[in-house]
N, C-alpha and C positions, 0 to 999 in steps of 0.2 A: 684356208691358211694351214700350212705345214704343222706349225706348232701346236694348234687345237688337235690335230689328228695324235700326236705324240704324247697327249696327258695320260697319266694314269693314277688312279687312286693309290695313295701310299699303302705299302704292306704293312700288317700288323707289327712286324719287327720294326720297320721304318718310323711308325708311329710311336713305338715305344721308345725308340732311341731319340726322336725329336722332342718327346715330351721331357726325358731327362736333361737333353742339352739344353732346353728352353729353360727350364729351372734354373740350371748352373749360367748360362748366359745373362739371363735377367738379372740374377743378384750381382753379377760382374758389372753389367751396365750401369747399375746404380752408383758404382764405386768409381766408375770413370771421370777423371777430369780432363782430359787430352781429347783435341777435337780430331785426332789421328793417332789412336792408341796401335800399339805394337802386340801382335798375337804371334806365338809359336806353335807351328806343327811339331807335336811332339815325336812322330815316325821319323821326321828328317832333321829336326833342331833347327829349322829354317823360320826366320821370325820374317813377318810381314807386315808392314803398315796398312791399315784399313780405316776409311773414313769412319767416323763414329756414327754417321748416319746410315752406313751400309751395314754395319754391326746391328743397329736397330732393326734395318729391313729384314736382315738374317734372323733375328729374333721374331719378327712376325711372320716368316715362312716357317720357321720350327713350331711355333705355336698352332699355325693353320694344317701343318703336316700332323702335329700330334692329336688333332681334331678329325683327322682322316679326309682333310677337304683338299680338293685339288688345287694346283699351284700354277700361275703361269705369270711372267713378268715379260711386260711388253713396252719399248719406250713410248712414250705421250706422244710424241711427233710421227709416229708410224703411219705410213698411209697403206690402205689397203686397197683390192680390187673390189668391182661391183658384184663379182661372185661371193666373195669373203664377207663383205658388208652385209647381202642379203641372206647369208646364212646365219650372221650373227643377229639379225633382225626376224629371222624365222619367215621370210616372204621369198617371193620368187625374185631373179634378176631382173625382168622385165618390170615388175612392180617397184623395184628399188630405183631402177631408172627413171621412171615416171616421178618419183618422189625427188629426185635429183633434178629433174628439169622443170619441176613445179616451184624448185628452189627451196623445199624444207629442209635439205642437207645439202650444206655447201661443199663445193667439188672443184677440182681442177682437170683439164685435160692435158694429157700426154700424147700428142698426136691425135690418133682416133680413141685413145683410152681415156676413161675417166678414173680417176683416183681420189679417194675420199679420206681424210684423216680418221684414225681409229677414234680420237676423241670426240668428232662430231658424230659417227655411228654411235657411240655408247652414250652422248647426250641426248641424241634423238631417240634411242631406245627407253631412256631413264624417264624422257618426257611422255614417251608413250604409255609407259606403265603408270604414270601419274594419272594421265587422262583415264584409261581402263580404271583405274581405282575410283576415281571421282564418279565415273560414268555408271558402275556398279553401285556405288551408294546413293548416286541419284535414283537409279531403279528401286532399288530396297525401300526407299522413302517414299516413293510414288505408290510402291506395292503397300506398304502399311497405311498410307493417307487411305487409300481404296478399300481396305479392310481384308486383305488376302492373308495376313497373318491371325486374323482372328479365328479362335477355336469354336 
């Protein structure tokens, strides 16, 4: 997935600007009443209407940038290739294809190619993380019961 290859951590200067901008934007957002407020670009004096939800999203982006986090925006309905999905899950493409064929992750076929909704890949990944966490807790509980943690 090309977008993932282009992700870069914000520079210190970008982080500082994002922190300052977030503070200003957050205080302005509290005062807005319109669902489509108009903002003005100071350098060009151009006015632009922006949905309030987009401004809130911008606030979330600025907050994350200020914390030095990587940011990526992907439309939810995006479909990915089996290779991209495998990379996101940290497994091989053949293993992913096996998961698809076992109907553990929904997919569609376009000709000979399989396409998977990004949302389905992310849901499967979350499900796997929850299962891993449960298994680790079960192992720890079993170890405690057998006395492995006694000193």
